[in-house]
Short mmCIF file of the C-alpha atoms (twelve columns), coordinates in Angstrom:
data_MODEL
# 
_entry.id   MODEL 
# 
loop_
_atom_site.group_PDB 
_atom_site.id 
_atom_site.type_symbol 
_atom_site.label_atom_id 
_atom_site.label_alt_id 
_atom_site.label_comp_id 
_atom_site.label_asym_id 
_atom_site.label_seq_id 
_atom_site.Cartn_x 
_atom_site.Cartn_y 
_atom_site.Cartn_z 
_atom_site.pdbx_PDB_model_num 
ATOM 1   C CA . MET A 1   -51.423 96.727 -3.076  1 
ATOM 2   C CA . ASN A 2   -54.793 95.646 -4.435  1 
ATOM 3   C CA . VAL A 3   -56.626 93.710 -1.705  1 
ATOM 4   C CA . THR A 4   -59.638 92.899 -3.899  1 
ATOM 5   C CA . ILE A 5   -60.489 89.236 -3.754  1 
ATOM 6   C CA . ARG A 6   -62.751 88.942 -6.836  1 
ATOM 7   C CA . TYR A 7   -64.172 90.858 -9.774  1 
ATOM 8   C CA . ALA A 8   -67.443 89.941 -11.505 1 
ATOM 9   C CA . LEU A 9   -66.839 88.178 -14.831 1 
ATOM 10  C CA . ASP A 10  -69.236 90.557 -16.615 1 
ATOM 11  C CA . ASP A 11  -66.960 93.468 -15.627 1 
ATOM 12  C CA . TYR A 12  -64.274 92.144 -18.000 1 
ATOM 13  C CA . PHE A 13  -66.495 92.989 -20.967 1 
ATOM 14  C CA . CYS A 14  -66.738 96.688 -20.043 1 
ATOM 15  C CA . GLU A 15  -64.798 99.366 -21.911 1 
ATOM 16  C CA . THR A 16  -62.230 99.455 -19.101 1 
ATOM 17  C CA . PRO A 17  -61.951 95.922 -17.704 1 
ATOM 18  C CA . PRO A 18  -60.717 95.287 -14.158 1 
ATOM 19  C CA . PRO A 19  -57.319 93.715 -13.474 1 
ATOM 20  C CA . VAL A 20  -56.701 89.983 -13.684 1 
ATOM 21  C CA . PHE A 21  -55.255 88.063 -10.750 1 
ATOM 22  C CA . GLN A 22  -52.031 86.448 -11.901 1 
ATOM 23  C CA . LEU A 23  -49.974 83.912 -9.995  1 
ATOM 24  C CA . THR A 24  -46.673 82.820 -11.512 1 
ATOM 25  C CA . ALA A 25  -44.950 79.784 -10.029 1 
ATOM 26  C CA . THR A 26  -41.659 78.341 -11.226 1 
ATOM 27  C CA . ALA A 27  -41.127 74.700 -10.291 1 
ATOM 28  C CA . GLN A 28  -37.784 73.783 -8.756  1 
ATOM 29  C CA . PHE A 29  -38.301 70.128 -9.692  1 
ATOM 30  C CA . SER A 30  -39.389 67.880 -12.547 1 
ATOM 31  C CA . PRO A 31  -41.801 66.391 -13.456 1 
ATOM 32  C CA . ILE A 32  -44.838 68.433 -12.428 1 
ATOM 33  C CA . ASP A 33  -47.662 66.076 -11.455 1 
ATOM 34  C CA . ILE A 34  -51.239 67.064 -12.318 1 
ATOM 35  C CA . ASN A 35  -54.036 65.838 -10.057 1 
ATOM 36  C CA . ILE A 36  -56.618 64.914 -12.700 1 
ATOM 37  C CA . ALA A 37  -58.875 63.419 -10.004 1 
ATOM 38  C CA . TYR A 38  -59.286 66.911 -8.530  1 
ATOM 39  C CA . LEU A 39  -60.814 68.145 -11.773 1 
ATOM 40  C CA . THR A 40  -63.626 65.603 -11.583 1 
ATOM 41  C CA . GLN A 41  -64.102 66.145 -7.833  1 
ATOM 42  C CA . ALA A 42  -64.327 69.912 -8.365  1 
ATOM 43  C CA . GLY A 43  -67.161 69.535 -10.850 1 
ATOM 44  C CA . TRP A 44  -65.687 69.326 -14.337 1 
ATOM 45  C CA . ASN A 45  -68.110 70.672 -16.958 1 
ATOM 46  C CA . GLN A 46  -67.203 69.262 -20.364 1 
ATOM 47  C CA . THR A 47  -69.178 72.023 -22.094 1 
ATOM 48  C CA . VAL A 48  -66.977 74.906 -20.863 1 
ATOM 49  C CA . ASP A 49  -63.958 73.479 -19.020 1 
ATOM 50  C CA . ARG A 50  -60.819 72.508 -20.922 1 
ATOM 51  C CA . LEU A 51  -57.651 70.458 -20.586 1 
ATOM 52  C CA . ARG A 52  -55.506 71.169 -23.632 1 
ATOM 53  C CA . PHE A 53  -51.976 70.676 -24.886 1 
ATOM 54  C CA . HIS A 54  -50.959 73.587 -27.114 1 
ATOM 55  C CA . VAL A 55  -48.271 72.781 -29.657 1 
ATOM 56  C CA . GLN A 56  -46.192 75.269 -31.578 1 
ATOM 57  C CA . SER A 57  -48.342 75.930 -34.625 1 
ATOM 58  C CA . GLN A 58  -46.979 75.907 -38.137 1 
ATOM 59  C CA . ASN A 59  -50.111 77.824 -39.207 1 
ATOM 60  C CA . PRO A 60  -50.496 80.985 -37.087 1 
ATOM 61  C CA . PRO A 61  -53.959 82.579 -36.804 1 
ATOM 62  C CA . PRO A 62  -54.918 85.371 -39.236 1 
ATOM 63  C CA . ALA A 63  -53.272 88.689 -38.329 1 
ATOM 64  C CA . ASP A 64  -56.661 90.417 -37.914 1 
ATOM 65  C CA . ARG A 65  -57.601 88.230 -34.930 1 
ATOM 66  C CA . PRO A 66  -57.241 90.162 -31.634 1 
ATOM 67  C CA . LEU A 67  -54.907 87.613 -30.047 1 
ATOM 68  C CA . ALA A 68  -52.932 86.746 -33.194 1 
ATOM 69  C CA . ALA A 69  -49.640 88.213 -31.940 1 
ATOM 70  C CA . ALA A 70  -49.965 86.578 -28.516 1 
ATOM 71  C CA . ILE A 71  -51.020 83.191 -29.891 1 
ATOM 72  C CA . GLY A 72  -48.304 83.195 -32.539 1 
ATOM 73  C CA . SER A 73  -45.569 83.677 -29.935 1 
ATOM 74  C CA . VAL A 74  -46.800 81.138 -27.358 1 
ATOM 75  C CA . GLU A 75  -44.510 78.229 -26.558 1 
ATOM 76  C CA . PRO A 76  -45.977 74.710 -26.184 1 
ATOM 77  C CA . HIS A 77  -47.852 74.296 -22.891 1 
ATOM 78  C CA . ILE A 78  -50.715 72.547 -21.138 1 
ATOM 79  C CA . THR A 79  -53.793 74.624 -20.334 1 
ATOM 80  C CA . VAL A 80  -56.386 73.786 -17.701 1 
ATOM 81  C CA . ARG A 81  -59.349 76.108 -17.526 1 
ATOM 82  C CA . ARG A 82  -62.418 75.972 -15.339 1 
ATOM 83  C CA . LEU A 83  -65.529 78.096 -15.247 1 
ATOM 84  C CA . ASP A 84  -67.657 78.040 -12.113 1 
ATOM 85  C CA . GLU A 85  -70.768 79.836 -13.371 1 
ATOM 86  C CA . GLU A 86  -72.622 79.435 -10.094 1 
ATOM 87  C CA . GLU A 87  -69.896 81.288 -8.156  1 
ATOM 88  C CA . ASP A 88  -69.026 83.668 -11.055 1 
ATOM 89  C CA . ARG A 89  -65.360 82.698 -11.225 1 
ATOM 90  C CA . PHE A 90  -62.972 81.528 -13.909 1 
ATOM 91  C CA . VAL A 91  -59.410 80.227 -13.766 1 
ATOM 92  C CA . SER A 92  -56.927 79.465 -16.510 1 
ATOM 93  C CA . ILE A 93  -53.676 77.659 -15.752 1 
ATOM 94  C CA . GLN A 94  -50.844 77.305 -18.245 1 
ATOM 95  C CA . ILE A 95  -47.974 74.920 -17.519 1 
ATOM 96  C CA . ALA A 96  -45.017 75.647 -19.796 1 
ATOM 97  C CA . ILE A 97  -42.333 73.169 -20.784 1 
ATOM 98  C CA . ASP A 98  -39.764 75.157 -18.765 1 
ATOM 99  C CA . GLY A 99  -41.700 74.543 -15.517 1 
ATOM 100 C CA . VAL A 100 -43.337 77.972 -15.263 1 
ATOM 101 C CA . VAL A 101 -46.966 77.814 -14.172 1 
ATOM 102 C CA . SER A 102 -49.121 80.854 -14.930 1 
ATOM 103 C CA . VAL A 103 -52.509 81.126 -13.239 1 
ATOM 104 C CA . MET A 104 -55.013 83.819 -14.235 1 
ATOM 105 C CA . SER A 105 -58.383 84.409 -12.630 1 
ATOM 106 C CA . ASN A 106 -60.985 86.971 -11.684 1 
ATOM 107 C CA . ASP A 107 -60.888 85.478 -8.157  1 
ATOM 108 C CA . ARG A 108 -57.679 85.298 -6.092  1 
ATOM 109 C CA . LYS A 109 -58.901 82.530 -3.748  1 
ATOM 110 C CA . PHE A 110 -60.193 80.374 -6.629  1 
ATOM 111 C CA . ALA A 111 -56.846 80.747 -8.422  1 
ATOM 112 C CA . ILE A 112 -54.791 79.763 -5.378  1 
ATOM 113 C CA . ASP A 113 -57.118 76.907 -4.394  1 
ATOM 114 C CA . THR A 114 -57.076 75.500 -7.938  1 
ATOM 115 C CA . PHE A 115 -53.265 75.729 -8.116  1 
ATOM 116 C CA . ASN A 116 -52.919 74.024 -4.722  1 
ATOM 117 C CA . HIS A 117 -55.356 71.190 -5.455  1 
ATOM 118 C CA . LEU A 118 -54.204 70.597 -9.025  1 
ATOM 119 C CA . LEU A 119 -50.420 70.678 -8.563  1 
ATOM 120 C CA . LEU A 120 -49.544 70.241 -4.879  1 
ATOM 121 C CA . ASP A 121 -49.582 67.324 -2.478  1 
ATOM 122 C CA . CYS A 122 -50.579 64.729 -5.082  1 
ATOM 123 C CA . PRO A 123 -48.918 61.428 -5.900  1 
ATOM 124 C CA . PRO A 124 -46.341 60.420 -6.625  1 
ATOM 125 C CA . GLY A 125 -44.245 63.527 -5.792  1 
ATOM 126 C CA . PHE A 126 -46.395 65.199 -3.102  1 
ATOM 127 C CA . HIS A 127 -44.751 68.565 -3.830  1 
ATOM 128 C CA . ALA A 128 -45.319 71.642 -1.639  1 
ATOM 129 C CA . THR A 129 -45.446 75.396 -2.232  1 
ATOM 130 C CA . ASP A 130 -41.876 75.829 -0.985  1 
ATOM 131 C CA . GLU A 131 -40.729 73.895 -4.077  1 
ATOM 132 C CA . PHE A 132 -41.975 76.714 -6.320  1 
ATOM 133 C CA . ASP A 133 -40.833 80.323 -6.643  1 
ATOM 134 C CA . ILE A 134 -44.217 82.069 -6.453  1 
ATOM 135 C CA . ASN A 135 -45.228 85.635 -7.313  1 
ATOM 136 C CA . GLU A 136 -48.712 87.085 -7.471  1 
ATOM 137 C CA . GLN A 137 -50.238 90.340 -8.657  1 
ATOM 138 C CA . TRP A 138 -53.377 91.950 -10.036 1 
ATOM 139 C CA . ALA A 139 -52.332 92.692 -13.633 1 
ATOM 140 C CA . THR A 140 -53.797 95.530 -15.691 1 
ATOM 141 C CA . ASP A 141 -51.627 95.019 -18.790 1 
ATOM 142 C CA . ALA A 142 -53.955 95.005 -21.824 1 
ATOM 143 C CA . GLN A 143 -52.322 91.900 -23.351 1 
ATOM 144 C CA . ILE A 144 -52.667 89.902 -20.116 1 
ATOM 145 C CA . VAL A 145 -56.330 90.899 -19.773 1 
ATOM 146 C CA . ALA A 146 -56.947 90.004 -23.451 1 
ATOM 147 C CA . TYR A 147 -55.185 86.656 -23.021 1 
ATOM 148 C CA . PHE A 148 -57.299 85.965 -19.916 1 
ATOM 149 C CA . LEU A 149 -60.493 86.707 -21.851 1 
ATOM 150 C CA . GLY A 150 -59.394 84.571 -24.772 1 
ATOM 151 C CA . SER A 151 -58.126 81.589 -22.812 1 
# 
């Protein structure tokens, strides 16, 4: 088991990038509430941070783009991404329409803290971790690392 807590963001641009921390959580309830207030409290930077709703595109990206295959097969989802340049950490959270939440980060603690503050114990549902099936790993799969870099 990889006990590393964080990798430097610059390391992901090396020939052999480090693994990406990935937390997958499947909600056992609906709807999933998103604590938008947390984003502003945490220091939202409009220049680099994003809150996006990805729809199923009728016009896929050109095949020569590195993530074309991954982007073309992605189901509709909401993405929240935050870059904390000062602490050298990045997190990307995708919430799919089937209730699966995928969190990717270079920093395990940042990923878990962001998941907890963004999706747990907020009104009106005040949901807890035991209402999700949660798995975590440090992923080395090339497509996951590429998706992390492109998110």
